[in-house]
LUMFIKOL-401392 format. One record per residue: residue in three letters; residue number from 0; z, x, y of N, C-alpha, C, O, CB in turn; chain. Coordinates in nm, 3 decimals. Each point is the difference from the previous one (the first is absolute). Glycine has a CB too. Layout:
LUMFIKOL-401392
 resn resi     n.Z     n.X     n.Y    ca.Z    ca.X    ca.Y     c.Z     c.X     c.Y     o.Z     o.X     o.Y    cb.Z    cb.X    cb.Y chain
  Ala  NUM       Z       X       Y       Z       X       Y       Z       X       Y       Z       X       Y       Z       X       Y     A
...
***
This chain:
LUMFIKOL-401392
 resn resi     n.Z     n.X     n.Y    ca.Z    ca.X    ca.Y     c.Z     c.X     c.Y     o.Z     o.X     o.Y    cb.Z    cb.X    cb.Y chain
  Met    0  -2.018  -3.655  -1.733  -0.101   0.089   0.067   0.065   0.120  -0.048   0.121  -0.001   0.019  -0.206  -0.131   0.196     A
  Ser    1   0.031   0.249  -0.279   0.066   0.095  -0.080   0.026   0.125   0.101  -0.072   0.008   0.099  -0.045  -0.097  -0.333     A
  Arg    2   0.207   0.176   0.214   0.040   0.087   0.102  -0.015   0.093  -0.008   0.062   0.092   0.052   0.043  -0.178  -0.012     A
  Tyr    3  -0.257   0.090  -0.160  -0.094   0.113  -0.031  -0.100  -0.003  -0.011  -0.043   0.100  -0.059   0.152  -0.044  -0.010     A
  Pro    4  -0.202  -0.145   0.105  -0.143  -0.111   0.001  -0.039   0.133  -0.072   0.057   0.105   0.031  -0.125  -0.312   0.216     A
  Ser    5  -0.066   0.200  -0.380  -0.035   0.048  -0.108  -0.165   0.035   0.102  -0.085   0.086  -0.025   0.269  -0.239  -0.233     A
  Asp    6  -0.183   0.036   0.390  -0.133   0.067  -0.018   0.020   0.086   0.172  -0.103  -0.008   0.066  -0.078  -0.218  -0.266     A
  Ser    7   0.266   0.281   0.251  -0.041   0.103   0.061  -0.013   0.093  -0.131   0.041   0.023  -0.114   0.068  -0.073   0.365     A
  Pro    8  -0.247   0.107  -0.091  -0.114   0.080  -0.103   0.140   0.191   0.020   0.106   0.004   0.062  -0.510  -0.182   0.042     A
  Ala    9   0.364   0.246  -0.151   0.124   0.100  -0.069  -0.032   0.099   0.058  -0.091   0.071  -0.044   0.137  -0.138  -0.175     A
  Lys   10   0.028   0.101   0.347  -0.039   0.173   0.056  -0.030   0.142  -0.088   0.055   0.045  -0.101   0.106  -0.135   0.271     A
  Thr   11  -0.285   0.143  -0.077  -0.009   0.131  -0.070   0.032   0.091   0.105   0.005  -0.038   0.117  -0.176  -0.020  -0.289     A
  Ala   12   0.201   0.207   0.128   0.056   0.119   0.043  -0.035  -0.008   0.137   0.063   0.094   0.048  -0.073   0.040  -0.257     A
  Ala   13  -0.032  -0.171   0.271  -0.066   0.067   0.132   0.080  -0.150   0.066   0.046   0.000   0.114  -0.347   0.182  -0.167     A
  Gln   14   0.308  -0.297  -0.034   0.070  -0.051   0.109   0.168  -0.020   0.021   0.068  -0.056   0.086  -0.294  -0.039  -0.098     A
  Val   15   0.248   0.152  -0.081   0.132  -0.006  -0.077   0.073   0.167   0.136  -0.057   0.108  -0.016  -0.052  -0.231  -0.368     A
  Thr   16   0.270   0.113   0.538   0.017   0.092   0.036   0.121   0.051  -0.094   0.101  -0.019   0.067  -0.216  -0.042   0.159     A
  Val   17   0.133   0.090  -0.290   0.107   0.135  -0.003   0.120   0.129   0.175  -0.017   0.085   0.087  -0.247  -0.096  -0.345     A
  Val   18   0.363  -0.074   0.195   0.104  -0.002   0.144   0.167   0.090  -0.001   0.114  -0.042   0.020  -0.237  -0.239   0.007     A
  Thr   19   0.056   0.460  -0.068   0.136   0.061  -0.059   0.125   0.011   0.171  -0.033   0.052   0.106  -0.147   0.144  -0.366     A
  Thr   20   0.241  -0.227   0.246   0.083   0.086   0.058   0.188   0.121  -0.045   0.103  -0.025  -0.063  -0.282  -0.198   0.201     A
  Pro   21   0.149   0.294  -0.093   0.079   0.119  -0.043   0.145  -0.101  -0.059   0.014  -0.120  -0.023  -0.127   0.351   0.236     A
  Arg   22   0.187  -0.132  -0.220   0.123  -0.093  -0.099   0.113   0.027   0.074   0.102  -0.068  -0.011  -0.182   0.091  -0.239     A
  Asn   23   0.067   0.100   0.345   0.148   0.028   0.088  -0.089  -0.008   0.113  -0.088   0.083  -0.018   0.288   0.088  -0.113     A
  Arg   24  -0.223  -0.259   0.281  -0.058   0.059   0.078   0.039   0.129   0.131  -0.042   0.069   0.094  -0.039  -0.296  -0.195     A
  Ala   25   0.213   0.184   0.003   0.137   0.026   0.141  -0.070   0.256  -0.093   0.056   0.096   0.052   0.354  -0.491  -0.044     A
  Thr   26  -0.445   0.402  -0.046   0.021   0.130  -0.109  -0.138   0.029   0.028  -0.058  -0.013  -0.108   0.243  -0.041  -0.105     A
  Pro   27  -0.297   0.096   0.333  -0.123   0.050  -0.002  -0.022   0.169  -0.165   0.079   0.087  -0.039  -0.069  -0.202   0.407     A
  Ala   28  -0.131   0.084  -0.401   0.037   0.153  -0.055   0.067   0.088   0.092   0.064  -0.043   0.096  -0.255   0.035  -0.228     A
  Lys   29   0.177   0.134   0.104   0.011   0.130   0.083  -0.070   0.038  -0.077  -0.059  -0.048  -0.097   0.250   0.092   0.207     A
  Ala   30  -0.178   0.119  -0.031  -0.204   0.098   0.008   0.167   0.110  -0.016   0.101   0.022   0.067  -0.459  -0.124   0.187     A
  Val   31   0.291   0.149  -0.406   0.068   0.140  -0.027   0.051   0.130   0.090  -0.076   0.093   0.028  -0.059  -0.169  -0.192     A
  Gly   32   0.266   0.070   0.204   0.025   0.108   0.049  -0.021  -0.040   0.192  -0.053   0.083   0.073  -0.032   0.074  -0.348     A
  Ala   33   0.105  -0.211   0.297  -0.052  -0.075   0.106   0.114   0.024   0.042   0.070   0.061  -0.081  -0.241  -0.223   0.034     A
  Val   34   0.239   0.127   0.187   0.147   0.058   0.072  -0.035  -0.123   0.036  -0.117  -0.027   0.027   0.190   0.294   0.051     A
  Pro   35   0.071  -0.398  -0.072   0.079  -0.041   0.041  -0.061  -0.043   0.204  -0.049   0.094   0.063   0.226   0.057  -0.320     A
  Arg   36  -0.167  -0.246   0.305  -0.007   0.020   0.161   0.069   0.073   0.015   0.001   0.109   0.058  -0.044  -0.275   0.021     A
  Leu   37   0.152   0.071  -0.168   0.200   0.061   0.121   0.031   0.002  -0.190  -0.039  -0.067  -0.095   0.174  -0.144   0.465     A
  Leu   38  -0.008   0.373  -0.340   0.117   0.071  -0.094   0.120  -0.080   0.053   0.023  -0.035   0.116  -0.119   0.301  -0.148     A
  Ser   39   0.193  -0.295  -0.123   0.055   0.016   0.027   0.130   0.156   0.012  -0.037   0.117  -0.012  -0.108  -0.365  -0.028     A
  Thr   40   0.245   0.218   0.057   0.040   0.182   0.004  -0.014   0.078  -0.149  -0.045   0.113  -0.020   0.250  -0.164   0.220     A
  Arg   41  -0.152  -0.047  -0.303  -0.035   0.041  -0.129  -0.182   0.148  -0.016  -0.026   0.114  -0.040   0.179  -0.452  -0.022     A
  Gln   42  -0.235   0.191   0.143  -0.099   0.020  -0.001  -0.001   0.148   0.060   0.012   0.110  -0.053  -0.075  -0.362   0.046     A
  Ala   43   0.046   0.216   0.118   0.023   0.101   0.167   0.034   0.142  -0.037  -0.055   0.102   0.043   0.175  -0.302   0.110     A
  Ala   44  -0.014   0.190  -0.243   0.102   0.108  -0.102  -0.137   0.055  -0.110   0.010   0.100  -0.072   0.296  -0.269   0.066     A
  Glu   45  -0.363   0.128   0.009  -0.067   0.031  -0.187  -0.094   0.119   0.066  -0.012   0.120  -0.023  -0.023  -0.415  -0.158     A
  Tyr   46  -0.032   0.195   0.284  -0.117   0.018   0.177   0.006   0.145  -0.044  -0.050   0.077  -0.082   0.129  -0.268   0.349     A
  Leu   47   0.048   0.185  -0.126   0.035   0.110   0.029   0.095   0.180  -0.108   0.019   0.114   0.044  -0.045  -0.367   0.165     A
  Gly   48   0.042   0.223  -0.279   0.060   0.007  -0.086   0.184   0.045  -0.012   0.073   0.020  -0.097  -0.344   0.003   0.058     A
  Val   49   0.287  -0.022   0.138   0.188  -0.014  -0.003   0.018  -0.165  -0.104  -0.066  -0.071  -0.077   0.140   0.204   0.416     A
  Ser   50   0.085  -0.123  -0.263   0.045  -0.099  -0.082   0.006  -0.124   0.145  -0.039  -0.012   0.116   0.196   0.188  -0.356     A
  Ala   51  -0.064  -0.264   0.114  -0.040  -0.108   0.177   0.089  -0.049   0.078   0.001  -0.104   0.065  -0.163   0.007  -0.152     A
  Asn   52   0.250   0.191   0.074   0.109   0.060   0.086  -0.021   0.077   0.113   0.021  -0.036   0.116   0.072   0.033  -0.298     A
  Thr   53  -0.137   0.117   0.143  -0.078   0.050   0.125  -0.157  -0.068   0.112  -0.024   0.027   0.118   0.138   0.170  -0.298     A
  Ile   54  -0.208  -0.306   0.068   0.025  -0.119   0.104   0.084  -0.072   0.100  -0.026  -0.031   0.116  -0.062   0.039  -0.258     A
  Arg   55   0.200  -0.027   0.065   0.053  -0.088   0.063   0.090   0.121   0.164   0.064  -0.026   0.102  -0.043  -0.195  -0.402     A
  Lys   56  -0.063   0.325   0.244   0.066   0.076   0.150  -0.109   0.010   0.041   0.014   0.031   0.118   0.182   0.107  -0.148     A
  Tyr   57  -0.316  -0.145   0.002  -0.112   0.067   0.071  -0.021  -0.099   0.118  -0.012   0.022   0.121  -0.106   0.100  -0.336     A
  Arg   58   0.116  -0.246   0.138  -0.013  -0.165   0.116   0.159   0.003   0.080   0.019  -0.059   0.106  -0.192  -0.153  -0.315     A
  Asp   59   0.230   0.254   0.172   0.154  -0.039   0.146  -0.014   0.068   0.016   0.011   0.009  -0.122   0.159  -0.110   0.123     A
  Ser   60  -0.202   0.254   0.054  -0.075   0.118   0.099  -0.088  -0.024   0.053  -0.025   0.092   0.077   0.069   0.040  -0.173     A
  Gly   61  -0.176  -0.274   0.108  -0.069  -0.009  -0.030  -0.144   0.155   0.035  -0.060   0.028   0.103   0.217  -0.312  -0.105     A
  Lys   62  -0.160   0.342  -0.126  -0.097   0.062  -0.019  -0.126  -0.091  -0.071  -0.121   0.021   0.002   0.295   0.180   0.001     A
  Ile   63  -0.071  -0.342  -0.086  -0.154   0.015  -0.049   0.048  -0.231   0.056   0.105  -0.053   0.038  -0.204   0.380  -0.356     A
  Arg   64  -0.047  -0.385   0.290  -0.080  -0.124   0.131   0.087  -0.057  -0.184  -0.022   0.034  -0.117  -0.334   0.004   0.386     A
  Ala   65   0.474  -0.155  -0.191   0.028  -0.125  -0.173   0.004  -0.143   0.090   0.056  -0.019   0.107   0.165   0.188  -0.323     A
  Phe   66  -0.292  -0.252   0.144   0.017  -0.111   0.011   0.118  -0.162  -0.067   0.038  -0.055  -0.103  -0.265   0.228   0.152     A
  Tyr   67   0.230  -0.175   0.001   0.119  -0.156  -0.012  -0.060  -0.075  -0.086  -0.105  -0.050   0.041   0.193   0.014   0.190     A
  Val   68  -0.034  -0.008  -0.412  -0.052  -0.127  -0.019   0.150  -0.088   0.012   0.094  -0.010  -0.078  -0.336   0.087  -0.088     A
  Gly   69   0.218  -0.128   0.283   0.127  -0.059  -0.041   0.153   0.052   0.048   0.007   0.035   0.118  -0.166  -0.077  -0.306     A
  Glu   70   0.213   0.046   0.152   0.174   0.027   0.050   0.044   0.177  -0.129   0.083   0.090   0.014   0.019  -0.491   0.040     A
  Lys   71  -0.162   0.385  -0.116   0.046   0.109  -0.087  -0.176   0.073  -0.098  -0.019   0.119  -0.025   0.340  -0.286  -0.003     A
  Leu   72  -0.382   0.095   0.007  -0.130   0.091   0.027  -0.048   0.078   0.071  -0.008   0.009   0.123  -0.018  -0.124  -0.183     A
  Val   73  -0.026   0.209  -0.067  -0.068   0.119   0.116  -0.183   0.063  -0.085  -0.015   0.020  -0.121   0.361   0.107   0.218     A
  Lys   74  -0.447  -0.110   0.005  -0.114  -0.060  -0.067   0.005   0.179   0.142   0.066   0.037   0.098  -0.157  -0.439  -0.237     A
  Tyr   75  -0.051   0.462   0.035  -0.034   0.184   0.061  -0.183  -0.039   0.042  -0.070  -0.081  -0.061   0.273   0.302  -0.174     A
  Asp   76  -0.230  -0.165   0.315  -0.180  -0.028  -0.063  -0.036   0.170   0.036   0.040   0.072   0.092  -0.143  -0.402   0.001     A
  Pro   77  -0.012   0.365  -0.235  -0.043   0.065  -0.041  -0.033   0.089   0.121   0.022   0.120  -0.009  -0.064  -0.258  -0.193     A
  Glu   78  -0.016   0.080   0.331  -0.070   0.126   0.044   0.090   0.018   0.096  -0.051   0.060   0.094  -0.192  -0.079  -0.143     A
  Asp   79   0.369  -0.009   0.067   0.120   0.101   0.093   0.069   0.130  -0.041   0.048   0.097   0.059   0.008  -0.305   0.007     A
  Leu   80  -0.079   0.149  -0.251   0.122   0.119  -0.096  -0.141   0.072  -0.019   0.012   0.118  -0.031   0.248  -0.255  -0.142     A
  Asp   81  -0.386   0.093   0.183  -0.029   0.149   0.011  -0.063   0.056   0.110  -0.069   0.102  -0.013   0.058  -0.119  -0.197     A
  Arg   82   0.034  -0.067   0.377   0.065   0.121   0.101   0.080   0.019  -0.004   0.015   0.072   0.099  -0.088  -0.082   0.013     A
  Phe   83   0.212  -0.001  -0.185   0.111   0.101   0.020  -0.026   0.055  -0.109   0.101   0.007  -0.070   0.073  -0.101   0.198     A
  Leu   84  -0.272   0.139  -0.178  -0.005   0.123  -0.073  -0.062   0.058   0.102   0.054   0.100   0.047  -0.059  -0.148  -0.289     A
  Arg   85  -0.152  -0.010   0.316  -0.087   0.106   0.088   0.130   0.120   0.025   0.001   0.118  -0.035  -0.204  -0.323   0.187     A
  Glu   86   0.346   0.098  -0.053   0.095   0.066   0.076   0.107   0.103   0.001   0.040   0.103   0.056  -0.106  -0.273  -0.030     A
  Phe   87   0.083   0.107  -0.095   0.100   0.071  -0.089   0.016   0.061  -0.186   0.089   0.062  -0.058  -0.010  -0.215   0.265     A
  Gly   88  -0.240   0.086  -0.262   0.041   0.111  -0.078  -0.046   0.146  -0.019  -0.084   0.050   0.075   0.124  -0.237  -0.154     A
  Glu   89   0.023   0.260  -0.033  -0.107   0.122  -0.041  -0.080   0.100   0.040  -0.063   0.065  -0.083   0.073  -0.194   0.004     A
***
């Protein structure tokens, strides 16, 4: 018995199902100009137009809410940064 019998009918294009998957499932496509859900200290500084040290001072004084991911990683919500600008901005 042959592994590939010659008497089997050939499949037409309508019978063949092609399944494709993205190469890297962990990195979805990003919209151009989209703001990430949470920002790093550097990204928050760029968002507000100040230095990273200024962001740290605002965080330590309680002016900006920060989210700690682990012991050292700090993230900021863009909505909190917008609220800060409305309250303390010019």
